[in-house]
C-alpha positions in Angstrom: 16.8 42.8 -25.9 16.4 41.3 -29.2 19.5 42.7 -30.8 21.8 41.4 -27.9 20.2 38.1 -27.7 20.7 37.8 -31.7 24.5 37.9 -31.2 26.6 34.7 -30.5 25.9 34.4 -26.8 29.2 33.4 -26.1 30.6 36.8 -27.5 28.0 38.7 -25.7 29.3 37.1 -22.5 32.9 37.8 -23.5 32.3 41.5 -24.3 30.4 42.1 -21.3 33.3 40.4 -19.1 35.8 42.7 -20.9 33.6 45.8 -20.1 33.5 45.0 -16.6 37.3 44.2 -16.6 37.7 47.7 -17.8 35.9 49.4 -15.0 37.5 47.1 -12.4 41.0 48.1 -14.0 40.3 51.8 -13.9 38.7 51.9 -10.3 41.7 50.0 -9.1 44.2 52.4 -10.8 42.4 55.3 -9.5 41.8 54.2 -5.7 44.0 51.1 -4.9 47.2 50.9 -6.5 48.1 54.7 -5.3 47.7 53.5 -1.7 49.0 50.0 -2.1 51.7 49.8 -4.6 52.6 46.2 -4.0 51.4 43.4 -1.9 47.8 43.0 -3.3 46.5 41.6 -6.7 43.0 41.4 -8.1 41.4 38.1 -9.4 38.5 37.5 -11.3 37.0 34.1 -10.0 33.7 32.1 -10.6 31.8 32.9 -13.5 33.5 36.3 -13.9 36.7 34.4 -14.0 35.7 32.2 -16.9 34.7 35.3 -18.9 30.9 34.0 -18.8 29.3 37.2 -17.3 25.7 37.0 -17.7 23.7 40.5 -17.9 22.8 40.5 -14.0 25.2 37.8 -12.7 27.3 38.7 -9.5 31.0 39.9 -10.4 32.8 37.8 -8.0 36.2 39.3 -7.0 39.2 38.1 -5.1 41.5 40.5 -3.5 44.8 38.6 -3.0 46.8 40.0 -0.2 50.1 39.2 0.9 49.2 39.2 4.7 46.4 39.7 6.9 48.4 42.7 8.4 48.4 44.4 4.9 44.4 43.7 4.5 43.9 45.3 7.9 45.8 48.3 6.8 44.1 48.5 3.6 40.6 48.5 4.8 39.8 51.9 3.9 41.1 52.0 0.2 39.5 48.7 -0.4 36.2 49.8 1.0 36.3 53.0 -1.3 37.2 50.8 -4.4 34.4 48.4 -3.8 31.9 51.2 -3.2 32.8 52.7 -6.4 32.1 49.4 -8.3 28.7 49.1 -6.5 28.0 52.8 -7.7 28.5 51.8 -11.1 25.8 49.3 -10.8 27.9 46.4 -10.5 26.7 43.3 -8.5 29.8 42.6 -6.4 30.5 39.4 -4.5 33.9 39.7 -3.2 36.4 38.2 -0.7 39.9 39.0 0.8 42.3 36.3 1.3 45.8 35.7 1.6 47.7 33.0 -0.5 47.8 30.7 2.5 44.1 30.9 3.0 43.4 30.2 -0.8 45.6 26.9 -0.4 43.4 25.8 2.4 40.3 23.3 2.3 37.0 24.9 3.3 34.7 22.0 4.0 32.1 24.5 5.3 32.8 27.0 2.1 33.3 24.8 -0.8 32.4 27.4 -3.2 35.6 29.3 -2.2 37.8 26.4 -3.5 35.6 25.8 -6.6 36.0 29.6 -7.4 39.6 29.2 -7.7 39.3 26.8 -10.4 38.3 29.6 -12.8 40.4 32.2 -11.5 42.3 34.5 -13.7 44.6 37.5 -13.0 43.2 41.1 -13.4 45.5 43.8 -12.0 48.0 44.5 -9.3 51.0 42.6 -8.1 52.2 40.1 -10.6 55.0 38.6 -8.4 52.3 37.9 -5.6 50.1 36.4 -8.1 52.8 34.3 -9.8 53.6 32.8 -6.5 49.9 31.9 -6.0 49.7 30.7 -9.2 52.4 28.4 -8.6 51.1 27.1 -5.4 47.7 26.5 -6.4 48.0 23.5 -8.9 50.1 21.7 -5.9 46.9 22.5 -3.4 44.3 21.2 -5.9 46.4 17.8 -6.6 47.0 17.3 -3.0 43.3 17.9 -2.0 41.7 16.3 -5.1 39.7 13.6 -3.2 38.3 16.0 -0.7 37.4 18.6 -3.5 35.5 15.9 -5.4 33.8 14.6 -2.4 32.5 18.1 -1.5 31.6 19.0 -5.0 29.7 15.6 -5.2 28.0 16.1 -1.9 26.8 19.6 -3.0 25.7 18.3 -6.5 23.5 15.3 -4.8 21.9 17.8 -2.5 21.0 19.9 -5.3 19.8 17.0 -7.5 17.7 15.8 -4.8 16.1 19.2 -4.2 14.8 18.6 -7.8 14.1 15.1 -7.4 17.0 13.9 -9.6 15.6 15.1 -12.9 15.6 17.8 -15.5 12.2 17.6 -16.3 10.3 20.4 -14.5 7.5 22.3 -15.5 9.0 25.7 -14.6 13.0 24.7 -14.5 15.7 26.8 -13.0 18.2 27.0 -16.0 21.1 27.3 -13.7 20.4 25.1 -10.7 17.9 22.4 -11.9 19.8 19.1 -13.1 21.0 19.5 -16.4 21.3 23.5 -16.0 24.3 25.7 -16.2 25.8 24.5 -13.0 25.6 20.8 -13.9 27.7 22.1 -17.3 30.2 23.7 -15.0 30.4 20.7 -12.9 31.5 18.5 -15.9 34.4 21.1 -16.4 35.4 21.3 -12.8 35.7 17.5 -12.1 37.5 17.1 -15.4 39.9 19.7 -14.4 40.5 18.0 -11.0 41.0 14.9 -12.9 43.2 16.4 -15.5 40.9 15.1 -18.2 39.1 16.4 -21.2 35.6 17.5 -20.3 32.9 15.3 -21.5 31.2 16.9 -24.9 27.9 18.5 -24.4 26.9 19.5 -27.9 25.5 23.0 -28.5 23.8 22.8 -25.0 26.0 25.4 -23.2 25.5 28.2 -26.2 21.5 27.3 -26.1 21.6 27.5 -22.0 23.7 30.7 -22.1 21.5 32.4 -24.5 18.5 31.4 -22.3 20.0 32.6 -19.2 20.9 36.0 -20.7 17.1 36.2 -22.1 15.8 35.5 -18.6 17.9 38.2 -17.0 17.1 40.7 -19.6 13.5 40.0 -19.5 13.5 40.3 -15.8 15.8 43.0 -15.3 17.6 41.1 -12.5 19.5 37.9 -11.8 16.2 35.7 -12.6 17.0 32.1 -13.8 13.3 30.5 -13.4 12.1 29.7 -16.8 8.2 30.3 -15.9 5.3 29.5 -18.2 5.1 33.1 -19.5 8.8 33.1 -20.2 8.6 29.9 -22.1 6.1 31.4 -24.5 8.3 34.5 -25.0 11.5 32.7 -25.5 9.6 30.2 -28.1 8.6 33.7 -29.8 12.3 34.9 -29.6 13.8 31.6 -31.1 11.0 31.6 -33.9 10.2 28.3 -32.7 7.2 26.6 -34.0 5.7 26.4 -30.8 6.2 26.7 -26.9 5.8 22.8 -26.6 8.2 22.3 -29.5 10.9 24.8 -27.9 10.7 23.1 -24.8 11.3 20.0 -26.4 14.6 21.4 -27.6 15.3 22.9 -24.1 14.7 19.2 -22.7 17.1 17.8 -25.3 19.8 20.2 -24.2 19.4 19.7 -20.5 19.3 16.1 -21.0 22.8 16.1 -22.7 24.3 18.3 -19.7 23.0 16.2 -17.2 23.9 12.6 -18.7 27.5 14.3 -19.0 27.5 15.6 -15.3 26.2 12.1 -14.1 29.1 10.1 -15.8 31.7 12.7 -15.0 30.4 12.5 -11.4 30.5 8.7 -11.2 33.8 8.5 -12.8 35.3 11.0 -10.3 33.7 9.4 -7.3 34.9 5.8 -8.5 38.1 7.1 -9.1 38.8 8.9 -5.3 36.5 6.3 -3.5 38.2 3.9 -1.0 35.2 1.9 -0.9 35.8 1.1 -4.6 39.0 -0.9 -4.0 37.0 -2.8 -1.4 34.4 -4.0 -3.7 36.6 -4.2 -6.9 37.4 -7.9 -6.5 33.9 -8.7 -5.7 32.3 -7.0 -8.6 34.6 -8.5 -10.6 33.2 -12.0 -9.8 30.2 -11.0 -11.4 31.7 -11.2 -14.8 30.9 -13.8 -17.6 31.5 -14.9 -21.1 29.9 -11.6 -22.5 30.6 -8.8 -20.0 33.2 -7.7 -17.4 32.7 -5.4 -14.5 35.2 -2.8 -14.1 35.1 0.5 -12.2 31.5 -0.4 -11.2 30.6 -0.5 -15.2 29.7 -3.1 -17.4 31.9 -3.3 -20.5 31.8 -5.5 -23.3 34.6 -8.4 -23.4 34.4 -8.3 -27.2 33.8 -4.5 -28.2 32.7 -5.2 -31.7 30.6 -8.1 -30.8 27.3 -6.0 -31.2 27.6 -5.9 -34.8 27.6 -9.7 -35.3 25.2 -10.5 -32.4 22.3 -8.0 -31.8 20.7 -10.2 -29.2 23.9 -9.3 -27.1 22.0 -5.8 -26.4 19.3 -7.8 -24.8 21.7 -9.9 -22.8 23.6 -6.4 -21.5 20.4 -5.1 -20.2 19.5 -8.3 -18.7 22.9 -8.2 -16.9 22.1 -4.5 -15.9 18.6 -5.5 -14.6 19.7 -8.4 -12.5 22.9 -6.7 -11.0 22.2 -2.9 -10.9 25.2 -2.0 -12.8 25.1 0.5 -15.5 27.0 0.1 -18.9 30.3 1.9 -18.8 30.7 5.2 -21.2 32.7 3.0 -23.6 29.7 0.5 -23.8 27.0 3.1 -24.5 29.6 4.6 -27.3 29.5 1.0 -28.7 25.7 0.9 -28.6 25.3 4.2 -30.1 27.6 3.2 -33.2 25.7 -0.2 -33.5 22.2 1.3 -33.5 21.5 1.3 -37.2 22.4 -2.6 -37.2 20.4 -3.0 -34.2 17.4 -1.2 -35.7 17.5 -3.4 -38.7 17.6 -6.6 -36.8 14.6 -5.5 -34.5 12.4 -4.3 -37.4 11.7 -8.0 -38.5 9.5 -10.2 -36.4 11.4 -12.1 -34.1 10.9 -13.9 -30.8 12.2 -10.9 -28.5 9.6 -10.9 -25.9 11.2 -13.7 -23.8 14.0 -11.9 -23.5 12.5 -8.4 -22.8 10.2 -10.2 -20.3 13.2 -11.3 -18.2 14.4 -7.7 -18.1 11.2 -6.6 -17.0 10.9 -8.9 -14.0 14.4 -8.6 -12.7 15.2 -6.6 -9.7 16.7 -3.5 -11.3 14.3 -3.4 -14.3 13.9 0.4 -14.3 17.6 1.0 -14.3 17.9 -1.2 -17.3 15.0 0.3 -19.3 16.3 3.8 -18.3 19.7 2.7 -19.5 18.0 1.4 -22.8 16.1 4.6 -23.3 19.3 6.8 -22.7 21.5 5.0 -25.3 18.7 4.5 -27.9 18.4 0.7 -27.5 14.8 0.9 -26.5 13.9 2.8 -29.9 15.9 0.1 -31.6 13.5 -2.4 -30.3 10.3 -0.3 -30.3 11.0 2.9 -32.8 7.4 3.9 -32.0 9.0 5.3 -28.6 10.7 7.8 -30.8 7.5 9.8 -31.0 7.5 10.8 -27.3 11.2 11.6 -26.6 11.4 14.8 -24.9 7.9 15.4 -25.8 6.2 18.2 -23.7 2.4 18.2 -23.0 1.7 21.6 -21.6 -1.3 21.3 -19.2 0.3 22.8 -16.4 0.0 19.7 -14.3 2.2 17.2 -15.6 5.8 17.8 -14.5 7.7 15.5 -16.8 8.0 15.0 -20.6 6.0 12.0 -21.9 9.1 9.7 -22.2 10.3 10.6 -18.6 6.7 10.2 -17.2 6.7 6.6 -18.7 10.0 5.6 -17.2 8.8 7.2 -13.8 5.7 5.0 -14.0 7.7 1.8 -14.0 9.9 3.0 -11.1 6.8 3.9 -8.9 5.7 0.2 -9.4 9.3 -1.0 -8.5 9.3 1.1 -5.3 6.0 -0.6 -4.3 7.8 -3.8 -3.2 9.8 -2.1 -0.5 7.0 0.2 0.5 6.3 0.2 4.5 3.4 2.6 4.7 0.3 0.5 5.1 -1.4 2.7 2.7 1.3 2.2 -0.3 2.1 -1.4 0.9 -1.3 -2.8 0.0 -0.7 -1.8 -3.7 2.7 -3.8 -3.5 0.9 -6.8 -2.2 -1.6 -6.2 -5.0 1.5 -6.1 -7.5 2.5 -9.6 -5.9 -0.6 -11.1 -6.6 -0.3 -10.6 -10.5 0.0 -13.6 -12.7 2.0 -11.7 -15.4 3.5 -8.5 -14.0 5.7 -8.2 -17.3 2.6 -7.5 -19.3 1.6 -4.6 -17.1 5.2 -3.1 -17.3 4.8 -3.6 -21.3 1.6 -1.8 -21.3 2.9 1.0 -19.2 5.9 1.5 -22.0 3.2 2.0 -24.6 0.4 3.7 -22.7 1.0 7.4 -23.9 3.0 6.6 -27.0 0.1 8.0 -28.8 0.7 11.5 -27.4 3.2 11.8 -30.1 1.0 11.0 -32.8 0.0 14.0 -34.9 -3.2 12.4 -36.0 -4.3 11.6 -32.7 -7.0 14.6 -32.4 -8.5 15.1 -29.0 -5.7 15.1 -26.7 -7.1 13.1 -23.9 -9.3 10.7 -25.7 -7.6 10.2 -28.9 -4.1 9.5 -27.6 -5.6 6.4 -26.2 -6.5 5.0 -29.7 -3.3 6.2 -31.1 -1.2 4.6 -28.4 -3.4 1.3 -29.5 -2.6 1.7 -33.1 1.1 1.8 -32.3 1.2 -0.7 -29.7 -0.7 -3.8 -31.4 1.8 -4.2 -34.4 5.0 -3.4 -31.9 3.7 -6.3 -29.7 2.9 -8.8 -32.4 6.6 -7.8 -33.9 8.2 -9.0 -30.7 6.0 -12.2 -30.9 4.2 -11.6 -27.5 1.5 -14.4 -27.2 -1.8 -13.6 -28.1 -3.4 -13.9 -24.5 -0.4 -11.4 -23.0 -1.1 -9.2 -26.0 -4.7 -8.8 -25.4 -4.0 -8.1 -21.8 -1.6 -5.4 -22.5 -4.0 -3.7 -25.3 -6.8 -4.0 -22.9 -4.6 -2.0 -20.1 -3.6 0.6 -22.5 -7.2 1.0 -24.1 -8.6 1.4 -20.6 -5.7 3.2 -18.9 -7.7 6.7 -18.1 -10.8 4.7 -17.1 -10.3 4.1 -13.2 -8.8 7.6 -12.9 -11.8 9.2 -14.6 -14.6 7.5 -12.2 -12.4 8.2 -9.1 -12.8 12.0 -9.9 -16.4 11.9 -11.5 -18.3 9.3 -9.9 -19.8 8.6 -6.3 -17.8 5.4 -5.4 -20.5 4.6 -2.9 -23.3 4.5 -5.6 -23.6 0.9 -6.6 -24.0 2.0 -10.3 -20.1 3.2 -10.1 -19.1 -0.5 -9.2 -21.2 -2.3 -11.7 -20.0 0.3 -14.5 -16.4 -0.6 -13.5 -17.1 -4.4 -13.1 -18.3 -4.4 -16.8 -15.6 -2.5 -18.1 -13.0 -4.7 -16.8 -14.9 -8.2 -16.6 -12.4 -10.2 -14.7 -10.2 -9.8 -11.3 -6.9 -10.1 -12.9 -7.8 -7.2 -15.2 -9.0 -5.0 -12.2 -5.8 -5.7 -10.4 -3.6 -4.9 -13.4 -5.6 -1.6 -14.2 -5.5 -0.5 -10.6 -1.9 -0.6 -10.3 -1.2 1.0 -13.7 -3.8 3.7 -12.6 -1.7 4.1 -9.4 1.5 4.4 -11.2 0.1 6.6 -14.0 -1.2 9.2 -11.5 1.9 9.1 -9.2 4.3 9.7 -12.1 2.2 12.8 -13.1 4.2 14.9 -10.6 5.7 13.9 -7.1 2.6 15.3 -5.4 0.0 14.1 -7.6 -0.7 10.6 -5.7 -2.0 12.2 -2.7 -2.8 9.9 0.4 -6.6 10.9 -0.4 -6.0 9.8 -4.1 -4.5 6.6 -2.9 -7.3 5.9 -0.5 -10.1 6.7 -3.2 -8.4 4.4 -5.8 -8.4 1.5 -3.2 -12.0 2.0 -2.3 -12.7 2.0 -6.1 -10.6 -1.1 -6.6 -12.4 -2.7 -3.6 -16.0 -2.1 -4.5 -15.2 -3.3 -8.1 -13.7 -6.5 -6.7 -16.9 -6.9 -4.7 -18.9 -6.5 -7.6 -17.1 -9.0 -9.5 -16.9 -11.5 -6.9 -20.6 -11.1 -5.9 -19.9 -10.2 -2.5 -23.0 -7.6 -2.3 -23.7 -5.8 1.1 -27.3 -5.3 2.0 -29.4 -2.8 0.2 -31.7 -1.5 3.1 -31.5 -0.1 6.6 -31.9 -2.9 9.2 -34.5 -1.2 11.4 -36.6 -3.2 14.0 -39.5 -2.3 16.3 -37.6 -2.7 19.2 -35.4 0.4 18.2 -35.8 3.6 20.1 -38.3 6.3 19.1 -35.4 8.6 18.5 -33.7 6.4 16.2 -36.8 5.4 14.3 -37.4 9.4 13.7 -33.8 10.0 12.9 -33.7 7.2 10.2 -37.0 7.8 8.8 -36.7 9.4 5.4 -33.1 9.0 5.1 -32.4 7.5 1.5 -31.0 3.8 1.3 -27.8 5.1 0.2 -27.3 6.3 3.6 -27.6 2.7 5.0 -24.8 1.6 2.6 -22.3 4.3 2.9 -22.4 4.2 6.8 -21.5 1.6 9.4 -23.7 0.7 12.4 -21.3 2.7 14.7 -21.3 5.7 12.4 -25.2 5.7 12.6 -25.0 5.5 16.1 -22.7 8.7 16.4 -24.9 10.3 14.1 -28.0 9.6 16.3 -25.9 11.2 19.3 -25.2 14.4 17.2 -29.0 14.5 16.3 -29.8 14.8 20.1 -27.3 17.6 20.5 -29.1 19.2 17.4 -32.4 19.1 18.5 -31.1 21.1 21.8 -29.1 23.7 20.1 -30.0 23.8 16.5 -26.7 22.6 15.2 -24.2 19.7 16.0 -20.6 19.3 14.8 -17.9 16.6 14.7 -14.5 17.2 13.6 -12.2 14.1 13.3 -8.7 13.3 11.5 -8.7 10.8 9.0 -5.7 8.7 7.6 -5.4 11.2 4.3 -7.5 13.9 5.5 -10.1 15.5 7.9 -13.8 14.8 8.1 -16.4 17.4 9.2 -19.9 15.9 10.1 -22.7 18.3 11.0 -26.4 18.1 11.6 -28.9 21.3 11.3 -32.1 22.2 10.1 -32.5 22.4 6.4 -32.6 25.9 4.8 -31.1 27.1 1.4 -27.6 27.7 0.7 -26.6 25.5 3.5 -24.1 23.5 1.7 -22.6 26.5 -0.1 -22.1 28.2 3.5 -20.2 25.6 4.7 -18.1 25.2 1.8 -17.3 28.7 1.9 -16.3 28.8 5.7 -13.7 25.8 5.0 -12.4 27.4 2.1 -11.9 30.8 4.1 -9.5 28.7 6.3 -7.4 27.5 3.3 -9.0 23.9 3.4 -9.3 21.9 0.1 -12.7 20.2 0.2 -12.2 16.5 -1.5 -15.6 15.0 -1.3 -18.9 16.3 0.5 -22.5 14.4 0.6 -25.6 15.6 2.2 -28.6 13.8 3.5 -32.0 14.6 5.0 -34.7 12.9 6.7 -38.5 13.6 7.2 -37.9 15.7 10.3 -36.4 18.3 8.0 -32.7 17.6 9.6 -29.8 17.8 7.1 -26.9 15.5 7.6 -23.8 16.8 5.6 -20.2 15.4 5.6 -17.2 17.0 4.3 -13.9 15.6 3.7 -11.3 18.2 3.2 -7.4 18.4 3.0 -5.3 20.9 4.9 -2.7 21.8 2.6 -0.8 24.0 5.0 -1.3 22.0 8.0 -3.1 24.7 9.7 -4.9 22.5 12.0 -2.1 20.2 12.9 0.6 23.1 13.8 -2.0 25.3 15.6 -4.5 23.3 17.7 -6.5 26.3 18.7 -7.5 26.6 15.0 -9.5 23.4 15.3 -11.7 25.2 17.9 -12.0 28.3 15.8 -13.0 26.5 12.7 -15.8 24.8 14.7 -17.1 28.1 16.2 -17.0 29.8 12.8 -18.8 26.8 11.1 -21.5 26.9 13.8 -22.0 30.7 13.6 -22.4 30.4 10.1 -24.9 27.6 10.3 -27.1 29.7 12.9 -27.1 32.6 10.6 -24.9 34.8 12.8 -22.0 35.1 10.4 -22.1 36.0 6.7 -19.7 33.5 4.7 -19.1 36.0 2.3 -17.3 38.3 4.7 -14.9 35.7 5.5 -14.1 35.0 1.9 -13.0 38.7 1.3 -9.9 37.9 3.4 -8.9 34.8 1.6 -5.4 35.6 -0.2 -6.1 35.6 -4.0 -3.7 33.6 -6.0 -1.5 34.9 -8.7 -3.3 34.6 -12.1 -2.0 32.1 -14.6 0.0 32.7 -17.8 -1.8 33.9 -20.7 -2.2 30.7 -22.3 -2.7 28.5 -19.1 -6.4 29.9 -18.3 -9.0 27.0 -18.3 -12.4 27.7 -20.1 -15.4 26.6 -18.2 -16.7 23.6 -19.5 -20.1 22.0 -18.2 -21.6 18.2 -18.8 -24.7 17.0 -17.7 -25.3 13.0 -17.2 -28.8 11.8 -16.2 -28.0 8.2 -16.5 -25.0 7.8 -14.4 -26.9 7.4 -11.5 -30.4 6.0 -10.7 -31.6 8.7 -8.2 -29.7 11.9 -9.1 -28.3 13.9 -12.2 -24.6 14.1 -12.5 -23.0 17.4 -13.4 -19.4 17.7 -14.1 -17.7 20.9 -14.3 -14.3 22.0 -15.3 -13.0 25.3 -14.5 -10.3 27.9 -13.6 -9.6 26.9 -9.9 -9.8 29.8 -7.5 -10.5 30.5 -3.6 -14.5 30.6 -3.1 -15.3 28.6 -6.3 -17.2 25.7 -4.7 -19.2 28.2 -2.7 -20.2 30.1 -5.7 -21.1 27.0 -7.7 -22.9 25.5 -4.8 -24.9 29.0 -4.3 -25.8 28.8 -8.0 -27.2 25.1 -7.7 -29.1 26.3 -4.7 -30.5 29.3 -6.4 -32.0 27.1 -9.1 -34.1 25.1 -6.4 -31.7 22.1 -6.7 -30.2 20.0 -3.9 -26.7 18.8 -3.7 -26.6 15.1 -2.6 -22.8 14.4 -3.2 -20.1 16.5 -4.6 -16.4 15.4 -5.6 -13.7 17.8 -5.8 -10.3 17.4 -7.6 -7.7 20.0 -8.8 -5.0 19.6 -11.3 -2.5 22.4 -11.2 -4.8 25.4 -11.4 -8.0 23.4 -13.1 -10.7 22.4 -10.8 -12.8 19.3 -11.7 -16.0 19.3 -9.8 -18.7 16.7 -10.0 -22.2 17.2 -8.4 -24.9 14.6 -7.7 -28.1 17.0 -7.8 -31.6 16.5 -7.1 -34.9 18.6 -7.3 -37.8 17.8 -4.7 -36.1 14.1 -4.5 -36.3 13.7 -8.2 -34.0 14.3 -11.2 -34.2 17.9 -12.3 -36.3 18.6 -15.5 -34.5 19.6 -18.7 -35.6 23.1 -18.6 -34.4 23.6 -15.1 -31.0 21.9 -15.9 -30.7 24.5 -18.8 -31.1 27.5 -16.2 -28.8 25.6 -14.0 -26.1 25.5 -16.5 -26.3 29.2 -17.0 -26.2 29.9 -13.4 -23.1 27.6 -13.3 -21.3 29.6 -15.9 -21.8 32.8 -14.3 -20.5 31.5 -11.2 -17.4 30.2 -12.9 -17.0 33.8 -14.6 -17.3 35.5 -11.1 
């Protein structure tokens, strides 16, 4: 494989194509032409027609026949011919068509029409092919609008499947935006427009070599660039490291994707009947600096950027106000003026007012993406160059660092139109900010430190590095001191709300007090909450789950309450007139129980307690807005918490949070909040009863949870460099009544059961557990006690050893 890949990849594709040409011609000479001396021609189409035949790609053949009658008469020799090629281990994709059928528009089979753009003659009746070759251009010209429309539709659907971005953890080098399919799109559309295709530099040879590598590595037509394949490719390319090699991949994919979008938009504008309807209306938006033509912004004076660098800021103000992108010519003018622009912006100037206006306009994300794509953003902030196409390989983030930054801005912009009440409340919060532009500016810089080689620790150090870069940059654009301090505060604290969400019990008053001390003011709290929402949402499309959105909002509300001194009561409101049953139930429950449950919830628990006294166990399962909640009451016993966690895990549920309370009667009240990622309970209502029955049997000791866990499917192991070493940290000061243990480990089914069992085996009780996952990394936080107090240091040492063994099980 190394010998093959060391060649010129384009030469290797051409050589394989020539080899297949020989096999096809030989088989046709032996089997077809003796039976069909005239009336049939063999054409190579698709990738085979382009002479770009990858190691395990399909060989696309078109059997052009003079008539349907001849096709029927030739069925036997055609079948023998095709079978012979299959026996030669060629993966065939063939069709039998007449010239008339080839000159028809196939809306439901656009692939046939597109494949003819790359057709070439192989063998057979040359006169038949000549008549077809003469007819084909007329058909393509006549149906150009329909072909472009179909191509555009298929491309938009494909791009939507991949969230309209080429930044993916494990991209498909053929179909993902920026892949080989987009490269061919540029060529197809330019062919239909009779124009030269846009240049994409060395992207195609890189992608062609990469696809050949993936095929040879898998021994089949496999185009997925998996984590393992990335590591092996980096070695094959002799790159400095996997992250550095992926940075090169993303740069090539970016060039192809941008060319595809430009070609797509130009073709659509040229063929769209709607364009002529809106042309006059859009033209009215033109002003002294810019004119709108073909739905793109152009400079009235092409060379004006050299003499007037501020024109660049006015250009992107225009984009941000009207949502119209710069034309290709304007982008080229910007690229040519970049050295002059960089020199001009390198000197301290009052740039902030113009930049602030861009950030506050309706299409700010589009403008900033345009500034990023053209290099204008790096001209203003050269610090941004450090994160361009930068890959941080933590197997959780979907995007490169620069794309993540741009997505955060889009997330905030989308909040304004949100209708889901759980999301809309964040949009309402955004409308309450006095200076939202400062928040947007902080997001631009919040991760720039990830590109700083001096950053040291990746998670803590990049914050300090981002601050080092942001402070002089914001001073250089002459942002006022108060706004600069707010931006730097947000950058310095941008990880803290997320960390507290996953590692602290939000019902513990100490958590709200801690967060309130960190932010200091309500205005800072609102901005930091929104930054955290955008930062998590931009990690990957599924990172901001409804549960996380709810937890973040709870943290905001509790901190807001602490800052405004609207503290709730600290004690259970009991009175002599309460029933004996209620007094007995509440006796011994910690004060925290009263703070975390409403009067209605306490009454519901009291009813469950009555059932528990009769049956030994009582359960309640309810659907919440973003999850399910299981409430159970039963007599206390060792490994109770672990058993329920194991039972839920055996059903494929992901536990998000759990807490436990016990009263003087020895009755335990546990609540488990969990997600159902496969929608098992929603799609199969009978599973609700089976889940309840299973947990009840486990609680009554009639079913061993370890048997249930044996049948849980085991996930595929992560790649060799993706394994997460177990780390355990202990904090005895985070809570007034319990010791906090945070554990990060390789996620797997049954992990929580093993961890909870280890805690119980050391004589400790779990008061609260918070569960979070990032890809295959589990982040679990336990609040533990022993005999109602914090465990002693010696006991904690033994507990740590037990937890490490559980992680390695």
